[in-house]
TORPA-4810 file (N, C-alpha, C, O; in nm, 3 decimals):
<nodes>
NODE_1_-2.467_-1.176_2.402_-2.452_-1.066_2.309_-2.312_-1.066_2.252_-2.216_-1.088_2.326_M
NODE_2_-2.297_-1.042_2.126_-2.166_-1.043_2.063_-2.085_-0.922_2.109_-2.143_-0.823_2.153_S
NODE_3_-1.952_-0.929_2.100_-1.868_-0.820_2.146_-1.863_-0.701_2.051_-1.798_-0.601_2.083_P
NODE_4_-1.928_-0.709_1.937_-1.924_-0.598_1.844_-2.065_-0.558_1.806_-2.156_-0.641_1.807_H
NODE_5_-2.084_-0.431_1.772_-2.218_-0.384_1.737_-2.263_-0.442_1.604_-2.182_-0.482_1.520_P
NODE_6_-2.392_-0.446_1.586_-2.447_-0.490_1.458_-2.502_-0.369_1.385_-2.509_-0.259_1.440_T
NODE_7_-2.540_-0.392_1.263_-2.591_-0.283_1.179_-2.717_-0.223_1.240_-2.794_-0.292_1.308_A
NODE_8_-2.737_-0.097_1.214_-2.861_-0.031_1.253_-2.973_-0.097_1.173_-2.964_-0.108_1.050_E
NODE_9_-3.078_-0.141_1.241_-3.178_-0.223_1.174_-3.309_-0.152_1.145_-3.394_-0.207_1.074_L
NODE_10_-3.328_-0.035_1.197_-3.459_0.029_1.186_-3.449_0.151_1.096_-3.343_0.211_1.081_H
NODE_11_-3.561_0.187_1.036_-3.568_0.311_0.962_-3.539_0.299_0.814_-3.522_0.401_0.748_G
NODE_12_-3.532_0.181_0.759_-3.515_0.169_0.615_-3.592_0.047_0.566_-3.618_-0.046_0.642_Y
NODE_13_-3.629_0.049_0.437_-3.702_-0.066_0.382_-3.619_-0.193_0.394_-3.496_-0.188_0.380_P
NODE_14_-3.683_-0.303_0.420_-3.612_-0.430_0.432_-3.560_-0.456_0.571_-3.486_-0.553_0.593_G
NODE_15_-3.596_-0.371_0.667_-3.544_-0.388_0.803_-3.586_-0.522_0.863_-3.509_-0.583_0.937_A
NODE_16_-3.708_-0.567_0.832_-3.754_-0.695_0.888_-3.664_-0.809_0.843_-3.625_-0.893_0.924_R
NODE_17_-3.630_-0.813_0.713_-3.540_-0.917_0.663_-3.403_-0.904_0.728_-3.341_-1.005_0.763_H
NODE_18_-3.355_-0.780_0.745_-3.224_-0.758_0.808_-3.227_-0.805_0.953_-3.128_-0.861_1.001_Q
NODE_19_-3.337_-0.783_1.025_-3.348_-0.829_1.163_-3.336_-0.980_1.169_-3.266_-1.034_1.254_V
NODE_20_-3.405_-1.051_1.077_-3.397_-1.197_1.075_-3.255_-1.242_1.045_-3.204_-1.334_1.109_Q
NODE_21_-3.190_-1.179_0.948_-3.055_-1.215_0.910_-2.959_-1.189_1.026_-2.874_-1.273_1.055_R
NODE_22_-2.973_-1.074_1.092_-2.885_-1.040_1.203_-2.909_-1.133_1.321_-2.814_-1.166_1.393_T
NODE_23_-3.033_-1.175_1.344_-3.061_-1.268_1.453_-2.987_-1.400_1.430_-2.935_-1.459_1.524_A
NODE_24_-2.983_-1.447_1.305_-2.910_-1.570_1.274_-2.761_-1.552_1.298_-2.695_-1.642_1.351_A
NODE_25_-2.709_-1.437_1.260_-2.566_-1.411_1.280_-2.537_-1.399_1.429_-2.436_-1.450_1.476_V
NODE_26_-2.625_-1.330_1.505_-2.605_-1.318_1.650_-2.603_-1.456_1.715_-2.521_-1.482_1.803_R
NODE_27_-2.694_-1.544_1.673_-2.698_-1.679_1.728_-2.564_-1.747_1.704_-2.509_-1.812_1.794_L
NODE_28_-2.512_-1.733_1.583_-2.385_-1.794_1.549_-2.273_-1.733_1.633_-2.184_-1.805_1.678_R
NODE_29_-2.277_-1.602_1.656_-2.173_-1.536_1.734_-2.183_-1.570_1.882_-2.082_-1.596_1.947_L
NODE_30_-2.305_-1.569_1.936_-2.323_-1.588_2.079_-2.300_-1.732_2.123_-2.247_-1.757_2.231_D
NODE_31_-2.341_-1.827_2.039_-2.334_-1.967_2.081_-2.223_-2.044_2.012_-2.188_-2.155_2.054_T
NODE_32_-2.166_-1.985_1.904_-2.064_-2.055_1.828_-2.124_-2.159_1.735_-2.051_-2.243_1.681_G
NODE_33_-2.255_-2.155_1.714_-2.321_-2.252_1.627_-2.402_-2.178_1.522_-2.469_-2.079_1.553_H
NODE_34_-2.396_-2.226_1.402_-2.478_-2.168_1.296_-2.623_-2.207_1.320_-2.652_-2.315_1.371_A
NODE_35_-2.713_-2.120_1.284_-2.856_-2.147_1.293_-2.889_-2.264_1.203_-2.839_-2.274_1.091_K
NODE_36_-2.973_-2.353_1.252_-3.012_-2.470_1.173_-3.069_-2.423_1.041_-3.159_-2.339_1.037_S
NODE_37_-3.016_-2.476_0.934_-3.062_-2.438_0.801_-2.995_-2.313_0.750_-3.021_-2.272_0.637_G
NODE_38_-2.909_-2.251_0.830_-2.840_-2.131_0.786_-2.740_-2.164_0.677_-2.698_-2.279_0.663_G
NODE_39_-2.701_-2.064_0.599_-2.611_-2.087_0.488_-2.465_-2.085_0.531_-2.382_-2.147_0.465_R
NODE_40_-2.432_-2.015_0.640_-2.293_-2.007_0.681_-2.249_-2.141_0.741_-2.323_-2.202_0.817_A
NODE_41_-2.130_-2.184_0.705_-2.084_-2.316_0.750_-1.992_-2.308_0.870_-1.969_-2.409_0.936_S
NODE_42_-1.938_-2.190_0.901_-1.841_-2.179_1.009_-1.904_-2.124_1.135_-2.017_-2.076_1.133_G
NODE_43_-1.830_-2.131_1.242_-1.875_-2.076_1.369_-1.772_-1.977_1.420_-1.652_-1.994_1.398_A
NODE_44_-1.819_-1.876_1.486_-1.729_-1.778_1.546_-1.678_-1.834_1.678_-1.753_-1.896_1.752_M
NODE_45_-1.554_-1.811_1.705_-1.495_-1.852_1.831_-1.481_-1.728_1.917_-1.416_-1.632_1.877_V
NODE_46_-1.544_-1.730_2.035_-1.538_-1.614_2.124_-1.393_-1.578_2.150_-1.312_-1.665_2.182_A
NODE_47_-1.362_-1.451_2.137_-1.228_-1.405_2.164_-1.129_-1.434_2.052_-1.009_-1.418_2.072_G
NODE_48_-1.176_-1.476_1.935_-1.086_-1.503_1.824_-1.034_-1.372_1.765_-1.089_-1.265_1.791_S
NODE_49_-0.928_-1.382_1.687_-0.875_-1.262_1.623_-0.980_-1.201_1.532_-0.988_-1.079_1.520_Q
NODE_50_-1.061_-1.285_1.468_-1.168_-1.233_1.384_-1.267_-1.150_1.466_-1.311_-1.044_1.421_R
NODE_51_-1.302_-1.196_1.586_-1.390_-1.118_1.674_-1.329_-0.982_1.705_-1.398_-0.880_1.702_D
NODE_52_-1.200_-0.982_1.734_-1.133_-0.856_1.769_-1.125_-0.762_1.649_-1.138_-0.641_1.665_R
NODE_53_-1.103_-0.816_1.531_-1.101_-0.733_1.410_-1.239_-0.674_1.386_-1.252_-0.556_1.355_V
NODE_54_-1.342_-0.757_1.400_-1.479_-0.707_1.381_-1.513_-0.601_1.485_-1.578_-0.502_1.453_M
NODE_55_-1.469_-0.621_1.608_-1.494_-0.522_1.713_-1.425_-0.391_1.679_-1.482_-0.283_1.696_A
NODE_56_-1.301_-0.399_1.629_-1.228_-0.278_1.591_-1.300_-0.205_1.477_-1.310_-0.082_1.479_A
NODE_57_-1.349_-0.279_1.380_-1.422_-0.218_1.268_-1.550_-0.152_1.317_-1.584_-0.041_1.275_C
NODE_58_-1.620_-0.220_1.406_-1.749_-0.170_1.454_-1.741_-0.049_1.544_-1.841_0.020_1.563_G
NODE_59_-1.625_-0.022_1.601_-1.613_0.092_1.692_-1.564_0.219_1.621_-1.552_0.323_1.686_T
NODE_60_-1.536_0.212_1.493_-1.492_0.330_1.419_-1.608_0.429_1.407_-1.722_0.388_1.386_K
NODE_61_-1.581_0.560_1.421_-1.688_0.660_1.408_-1.761_0.648_1.274_-1.699_0.645_1.168_P
NODE_62_-1.893_0.641_1.281_-1.974_0.634_1.161_-1.979_0.497_1.097_-2.040_0.481_0.991_G
NODE_63_-1.916_0.397_1.158_-1.911_0.263_1.101_-2.048_0.195_1.111_-2.119_0.210_1.210_S
NODE_64_-2.081_0.121_1.007_-2.204_0.042_1.006_-2.171_-0.098_0.956_-2.100_-0.114_0.857_A
NODE_65_-2.223_-0.199_1.026_-2.206_-0.338_0.985_-2.328_-0.377_0.902_-2.441_-0.349_0.941_E
NODE_66_-2.303_-0.441_0.789_-2.412_-0.476_0.698_-2.383_-0.615_0.640_-2.272_-0.666_0.650_D
NODE_67_-2.484_-0.674_0.579_-2.472_-0.808_0.519_-2.529_-0.807_0.377_-2.622_-0.883_0.349_Y
NODE_68_-2.476_-0.723_0.287_-2.533_-0.715_0.153_-2.507_-0.838_0.068_-2.574_-0.857_-0.034_P
NODE_69_-2.413_-0.923_0.107_-2.380_-1.043_0.030_-2.432_-1.170_0.098_-2.392_-1.280_0.062_F
NODE_70_-2.521_-1.155_0.195_-2.574_-1.269_0.269_-2.510_-1.282_0.405_-2.424_-1.203_0.443_G
NODE_71_-2.552_-1.385_0.478_-2.508_-1.405_0.616_-2.361_-1.442_0.629_-2.306_-1.439_0.739_D
NODE_72_-2.297_-1.477_0.520_-2.160_-1.529_0.527_-2.052_-1.423_0.537_-1.939_-1.454_0.573_E
NODE_73_-2.085_-1.296_0.507_-1.982_-1.192_0.503_-2.033_-1.066_0.573_-2.133_-1.007_0.532_V
NODE_74_-1.962_-1.026_0.679_-1.992_-0.897_0.744_-1.916_-0.790_0.668_-1.796_-0.801_0.646_A
NODE_75_-1.988_-0.686_0.628_-1.928_-0.575_0.555_-1.938_-0.451_0.643_-2.045_-0.415_0.691_V
NODE_76_-1.824_-0.388_0.664_-1.820_-0.265_0.744_-1.804_-0.148_0.649_-1.716_-0.146_0.563_F
NODE_77_-1.892_-0.048_0.668_-1.895_0.070_0.580_-1.887_0.196_0.664_-1.926_0.198_0.781_K
NODE_78_-1.837_0.300_0.603_-1.844_0.434_0.658_-1.885_0.525_0.542_-1.831_0.515_0.432_V
NODE_79_-1.979_0.613_0.568_-2.033_0.702_0.464_-2.079_0.622_0.342_-2.066_0.667_0.229_A
NODE_80_-2.133_0.500_0.368_-2.186_0.417_0.261_-2.082_0.345_0.179_-2.116_0.278_0.082_G
NODE_81_-1.954_0.357_0.216_-1.845_0.294_0.141_-1.778_0.186_0.225_-1.756_0.204_0.345_R
NODE_82_-1.747_0.073_0.162_-1.686_-0.039_0.233_-1.542_-0.008_0.273_-1.465_0.051_0.196_M
NODE_83_-1.507_-0.048_0.397_-1.366_-0.042_0.436_-1.316_-0.176_0.487_-1.195_-0.194_0.501_F
NODE_84_-1.406_-0.271_0.515_-1.363_-0.404_0.558_-1.470_-0.507_0.525_-1.590_-0.480_0.537_A
NODE_85_-1.425_-0.625_0.483_-1.514_-0.738_0.460_-1.458_-0.855_0.539_-1.340_-0.888_0.527_L
NODE_86_-1.544_-0.917_0.620_-1.501_-1.027_0.706_-1.588_-1.149_0.680_-1.704_-1.153_0.723_V
NODE_87_-1.535_-1.250_0.611_-1.610_-1.373_0.592_-1.634_-1.442_0.728_-1.544_-1.445_0.812_P
NODE_88_-1.753_-1.496_0.747_-1.788_-1.560_0.874_-1.780_-1.712_0.864_-1.844_-1.783_0.942_L
NODE_89_-1.702_-1.763_0.771_-1.685_-1.907_0.753_-1.595_-1.965_0.860_-1.582_-1.910_0.969_G
NODE_90_-1.534_-2.078_0.829_-1.450_-2.148_0.928_-1.336_-2.061_0.979_-1.281_-1.978_0.906_P
NODE_91_-1.301_-2.082_1.106_-1.189_-2.010_1.164_-1.060_-2.067_1.107_-1.058_-2.186_1.075_V
NODE_92_-0.952_-1.991_1.093_-0.930_-1.862_1.154_-0.992_-1.746_1.079_-1.010_-1.639_1.137_P
NODE_93_-1.026_-1.762_0.954_-1.092_-1.657_0.879_-0.993_-1.559_0.818_-0.872_-1.580_0.819_G
NODE_94_-1.050_-1.451_0.764_-0.970_-1.348_0.699_-1.046_-1.217_0.706_-1.162_-1.211_0.747_S
NODE_95_-0.977_-1.111_0.665_-1.040_-0.980_0.652_-0.983_-0.916_0.527_-0.862_-0.922_0.503_V
NODE_96_-1.069_-0.854_0.447_-1.025_-0.779_0.330_-1.033_-0.632_0.364_-1.135_-0.583_0.412_S
NODE_97_-0.923_-0.560_0.337_-0.911_-0.420_0.376_-0.860_-0.336_0.260_-0.773_-0.380_0.184_L
NODE_98_-0.912_-0.216_0.248_-0.862_-0.123_0.149_-0.722_-0.080_0.190_-0.693_-0.070_0.309_K
NODE_99_-0.635_-0.056_0.092_-0.496_-0.026_0.124_-0.435_0.061_0.015_-0.467_0.047_-0.103_C
NODE_100_-0.346_0.151_0.056_-0.269_0.229_-0.040_-0.194_0.131_-0.131_-0.134_0.036_-0.080_D
NODE_101_-0.196_0.150_-0.262_-0.135_0.052_-0.353_0.012_0.020_-0.324_0.051_-0.096_-0.330_P
NODE_102_0.093_0.119_-0.292_0.234_0.093_-0.261_0.250_0.010_-0.136_0.330_-0.084_-0.132_G
NODE_103_0.175_0.045_-0.033_0.179_-0.031_0.093_0.125_-0.172_0.071_0.177_-0.269_0.127_L
NODE_104_0.019_-0.183_-0.010_-0.040_-0.315_-0.036_0.064_-0.410_-0.095_0.076_-0.525_-0.052_A
NODE_105_0.139_-0.362_-0.193_0.242_-0.445_-0.256_0.352_-0.480_-0.156_0.399_-0.594_-0.153_A
NODE_106_0.393_-0.384_-0.075_0.497_-0.409_0.026_0.451_-0.516_0.126_0.528_-0.607_0.159_D
NODE_107_0.328_-0.506_0.173_0.276_-0.602_0.269_0.270_-0.743_0.210_0.299_-0.841_0.278_L
NODE_108_0.231_-0.752_0.084_0.225_-0.883_0.018_0.363_-0.946_0.008_0.377_-1.069_0.013_R
NODE_109_0.466_-0.862_-0.007_0.602_-0.912_-0.012_0.654_-0.957_0.123_0.739_-1.045_0.131_G
NODE_110_0.604_-0.896_0.229_0.651_-0.929_0.365_0.578_-1.046_0.427_0.638_-1.120_0.506_R
NODE_111_0.450_-1.065_0.394_0.369_-1.168_0.460_0.299_-1.257_0.357_0.228_-1.208_0.270_Y
NODE_112_0.319_-1.387_0.369_0.248_-1.481_0.282_0.098_-1.478_0.308_0.019_-1.511_0.220_A
NODE_113_0.058_-1.438_0.429_-0.084_-1.435_0.468_-0.158_-1.313_0.413_-0.279_-1.302_0.430_A
NODE_114_-0.086_-1.222_0.347_-0.150_-1.104_0.286_-0.143_-1.122_0.135_-0.036_-1.128_0.076_I
NODE_115_-0.262_-1.129_0.075_-0.273_-1.154_-0.068_-0.361_-1.046_-0.131_-0.431_-0.974_-0.060_T
NODE_116_-0.357_-1.034_-0.264_-0.447_-0.937_-0.330_-0.592_-0.966_-0.291_-0.631_-1.081_-0.272_P
NODE_117_-0.671_-0.860_-0.279_-0.810_-0.872_-0.234_-0.890_-0.974_-0.312_-0.894_-0.970_-0.435_G
NODE_118_-0.953_-1.064_-0.240_-1.036_-1.168_-0.299_-1.165_-1.106_-0.353_-1.242_-1.047_-0.278_Y
NODE_119_-1.188_-1.118_-0.483_-1.305_-1.061_-0.552_-1.313_-0.910_-0.538_-1.422_-0.853_-0.540_H
NODE_120_-1.197_-0.844_-0.524_-1.192_-0.699_-0.509_-1.085_-0.644_-0.602_-1.010_-0.720_-0.662_L
NODE_121_-1.078_-0.512_-0.614_-0.974_-0.448_-0.693_-0.839_-0.482_-0.629_-0.808_-0.435_-0.520_N
NODE_122_-0.761_-0.560_-0.697_-0.637_-0.614_-0.640_-0.531_-0.507_-0.618_-0.437_-0.529_-0.541_K
NODE_123_-0.543_-0.394_-0.682_-0.448_-0.285_-0.660_-0.476_-0.214_-0.527_-0.382_-0.168_-0.461_R
NODE_124_-0.601_-0.205_-0.488_-0.640_-0.126_-0.371_-0.687_-0.207_-0.251_-0.715_-0.149_-0.146_H
NODE_125_-0.696_-0.339_-0.263_-0.747_-0.421_-0.153_-0.655_-0.538_-0.126_-0.602_-0.599_-0.218_W
NODE_126_-0.636_-0.569_0.002_-0.563_-0.687_0.046_-0.656_-0.775_0.127_-0.745_-0.726_0.197_N
NODE_127_-0.636_-0.905_0.117_-0.703_-1.000_0.205_-0.597_-1.054_0.300_-0.493_-1.105_0.257_T
NODE_128_-0.624_-1.043_0.429_-0.531_-1.085_0.533_-0.586_-1.210_0.600_-0.694_-1.206_0.661_V
NODE_129_-0.514_-1.321_0.590_-0.552_-1.443_0.661_-0.527_-1.420_0.810_-0.418_-1.376_0.849_A
NODE_130_-0.625_-1.448_0.892_-0.614_-1.426_1.037_-0.563_-1.552_1.105_-0.625_-1.605_1.197_L
NODE_131_-0.448_-1.599_1.057_-0.390_-1.723_1.107_-0.280_-1.699_1.211_-0.215_-1.794_1.254_D
NODE_132_-0.260_-1.573_1.250_-0.159_-1.540_1.350_-0.023_-1.507_1.293_0.066_-1.464_1.367_G
NODE_133_-0.003_-1.525_1.162_0.128_-1.498_1.103_0.155_-1.349_1.084_0.270_-1.308_1.075_S
NODE_134_0.050_-1.270_1.076_0.064_-1.124_1.075_0.032_-1.078_1.217_-0.075_-1.110_1.268_V
NODE_135_0.123_-1.005_1.282_0.096_-0.962_1.420_-0.037_-0.889_1.431_-0.072_-0.806_1.346_P
NODE_136_-0.111_-0.921_1.536_-0.244_-0.862_1.552_-0.239_-0.710_1.554_-0.328_-0.645_1.499_E
NODE_137_-0.138_-0.654_1.616_-0.126_-0.508_1.621_-0.117_-0.451_1.479_-0.176_-0.346_1.450_E
NODE_138_-0.045_-0.519_1.391_-0.034_-0.472_1.252_-0.168_-0.488_1.179_-0.205_-0.402_1.100_E
NODE_139_-0.239_-0.598_1.204_-0.371_-0.615_1.142_-0.463_-0.501_1.184_-0.535_-0.444_1.101_V
NODE_140_-0.461_-0.466_1.313_-0.547_-0.357_1.361_-0.504_-0.223_1.303_-0.589_-0.137_1.279_L
NODE_141_-0.374_-0.204_1.280_-0.327_-0.082_1.213_-0.378_-0.078_1.069_-0.410_0.029_1.018_E
NODE_142_-0.384_-0.193_1.004_-0.436_-0.200_0.868_-0.586_-0.170_0.864_-0.636_-0.111_0.768_L
NODE_143_-0.658_-0.210_0.969_-0.801_-0.173_0.980_-0.810_-0.021_0.988_-0.891_0.040_0.919_V
NODE_144_-0.727_0.041_1.073_-0.726_0.188_1.085_-0.695_0.253_0.950_-0.760_0.349_0.910_D
NODE_145_-0.594_0.201_0.881_-0.553_0.255_0.751_-0.668_0.247_0.650_-0.695_0.344_0.579_H
NODE_146_-0.735_0.133_0.645_-0.846_0.116_0.552_-0.958_0.216_0.583_-1.011_0.282_0.494_S
NODE_147_-0.992_0.225_0.711_-1.097_0.319_0.752_-1.058_0.461_0.712_-1.140_0.535_0.657_Y
NODE_148_-0.933_0.500_0.740_-0.888_0.636_0.708_-0.895_0.663_0.559_-0.933_0.773_0.518_D
NODE_149_-0.860_0.565_0.476_-0.868_0.584_0.330_-1.011_0.610_0.285_-1.035_0.691_0.196_L
NODE_150_-1.105_0.540_0.347_-1.245_0.552_0.305_-1.314_0.671_0.371_-1.390_0.743_0.306_V
NODE_151_-1.289_0.692_0.501_-1.359_0.798_0.575_-1.303_0.936_0.545_-1.375_1.035_0.556_A
NODE_152_-1.179_0.944_0.509_-1.117_1.073_0.482_-0.972_1.069_0.526_-0.933_0.987_0.609_G
NODE_153_-0.896_1.156_0.471_-0.754_1.159_0.504_-0.733_1.198_0.649_-0.805_1.283_0.701_R
NODE_154_-0.636_1.135_0.718_-0.610_1.170_0.857_-0.559_1.311_0.875_-0.565_1.366_0.985_P
NODE_155_-0.508_1.373_0.768_-0.458_1.510_0.779_-0.568_1.614_0.761_-0.541_1.734_0.768_D
NODE_156_-0.692_1.570_0.736_-0.804_1.663_0.724_-0.842_1.716_0.861_-0.823_1.649_0.963_Q
NODE_157_-0.897_1.837_0.862_-0.949_1.892_0.987_-1.073_1.813_1.027_-1.135_1.749_0.942_S
NODE_158_-1.111_1.818_1.156_-1.234_1.748_1.198_-1.356_1.792_1.119_-1.444_1.710_1.089_P
NODE_159_-1.364_1.921_1.084_-1.479_1.970_1.007_-1.481_1.907_0.867_-1.587_1.869_0.818_A
NODE_160_-1.363_1.897_0.803_-1.356_1.836_0.670_-1.393_1.688_0.678_-1.463_1.637_0.590_E
NODE_161_-1.346_1.620_0.783_-1.379_1.478_0.798_-1.528_1.460_0.823_-1.589_1.368_0.768_Q
NODE_162_-1.589_1.547_0.904_-1.732_1.538_0.932_-1.812_1.561_0.805_-1.911_1.492_0.782_A
NODE_163_-1.769_1.656_0.721_-1.837_1.677_0.594_-1.831_1.553_0.508_-1.929_1.517_0.443_D
NODE_164_-1.715_1.487_0.507_-1.699_1.366_0.426_-1.785_1.252_0.479_-1.842_1.175_0.401_H
NODE_165_-1.794_1.239_0.613_-1.873_1.130_0.672_-2.021_1.148_0.648_-2.092_1.051_0.623_L
NODE_166_-2.070_1.273_0.655_-2.213_1.294_0.637_-2.250_1.296_0.490_-2.362_1.261_0.454_T
NODE_167_-2.157_1.338_0.406_-2.179_1.335_0.261_-2.287_1.429_0.217_-2.351_1.495_0.299_G
NODE_168_-2.308_1.436_0.086_-2.410_1.526_0.030_-2.549_1.473_0.051_-2.646_1.536_0.010_P
</nodes>
């Protein structure tokens, strides 16, 4: 079993297809091998920084892991909105995270491994190469920051945050 939760698979149309897709991803995560005929070319390495980032994303309150772009990219959402995208290609991999525009620019200036979000709004998203050049603690703080931006401001009361998570 992988160290991080997978998307909720029951109770919505298309669950059967999602179960098949998630089974292929689980096989890749559990054994380090892509399913024969699968589209993803990389393998997950147990205990890799990418595994730890995915675990951190998956443990956030209200977080859901989804694969709307195919088996190659795990997308983490809260309240139906993306806060992290993790390509499942060759290691070391990367993670794309939402970021305050001022902080995003500062981080890009400090780390060569942090670039404008790949295929995302470059003002609000950064892609972080998980090559070890950005300290893991800082990467995990950026996961927290991204989640907070999407889930609600950290200065909100718990009731305000719960309203935002459940939505209309």
